[in-house]
C-alpha positions in Angstrom: -0.2 -0.4 0.2 1.0 3.7 -1.0 1.8 6.2 1.7 -0.7 9.2 1.6 1.4 12.8 2.5 -1.4 14.6 4.0 -0.9 18.1 4.2 -3.6 19.3 6.8 -4.8 17.3 10.1 -8.5 17.7 8.7 -7.5 15.0 6.1 -6.0 12.5 8.4 -9.8 12.5 10.4 -11.4 13.0 7.5 -8.9 9.6 6.4 -9.6 7.5 9.4 -13.1 8.6 10.1 -13.7 6.6 6.9 -12.0 4.2 7.6 -13.6 4.0 11.1 -16.9 4.0 9.3 -15.3 1.0 6.9 -14.9 -1.0 9.9 -18.3 -0.6 11.6 -20.1 -1.5 8.3 -17.4 -5.2 8.4 -19.0 -5.0 11.6 -22.4 -5.3 10.7 -22.1 -7.6 7.7 -20.0 -10.1 10.2 -22.8 -9.7 13.0 -26.0 -10.7 10.2 -24.1 -13.1 8.8 -23.7 -15.0 12.3 -27.3 -14.2 13.2 -28.3 -15.8 9.8 -26.4 -19.0 9.8 -27.7 -19.4 13.7 -31.1 -19.0 12.3 -30.4 -21.6 9.5 -28.6 -23.8 11.6 -32.3 -25.3 13.5 -33.1 -28.6 13.9 -35.9 -28.5 11.6 -33.5 -27.2 9.0 -31.2 -30.0 9.5 -33.3 -32.7 9.5 -35.6 -31.5 6.6 -31.9 -30.8 4.8 -31.5 -34.6 5.5 -34.0 -36.1 4.2 -34.3 -33.8 1.3 -30.8 -34.9 -0.5 -31.6 -38.6 0.6 -35.1 -38.3 -0.9 -32.6 -37.1 -4.0 -30.6 -39.5 -3.8 -33.7 -42.3 -3.9 -35.0 -40.5 -7.1 -32.0 -40.8 -9.2 -31.6 -44.2 -8.4 -35.8 -45.7 -8.3 -35.0 -47.4 -11.8 -31.7 -48.8 -10.8 -33.4 -50.5 -7.4 -36.4 -51.5 -9.3 -34.3 -53.0 -12.1 -32.8 -55.0 -9.3 -35.6 -55.8 -7.0 -37.8 -57.1 -9.9 -37.0 -60.4 -10.5 -36.9 -61.6 -6.8 -40.4 -60.1 -7.0 -41.1 -62.5 -9.6 -39.8 -65.4 -8.1 -41.1 -65.0 -5.4 -44.9 -64.6 -7.0 -44.0 -67.1 -8.7 -42.3 -69.5 -5.8 -45.8 -69.1 -3.9 -47.8 -69.9 -6.7 -46.7 -73.4 -6.8 -46.5 -73.8 -2.9 -42.8 -74.0 -2.1 
């Protein structure tokens, strides 16, 4: 960072005030971010997130599950009719 050359104390005070305001703004952004994170971490949101990820997984793999279980179900019905 380049050093600034000030010609008066008023310019120094102005820059210090700007830096103080920037610091306060960044602090408030951090507080707001923390509050939003705290609000989003609730038991309902965690459970909902887990179930939605499993739902998405089973929805995508449903045809594969069906293809692997279908022969077993057909054999079970055939054997049930025979009385085995």
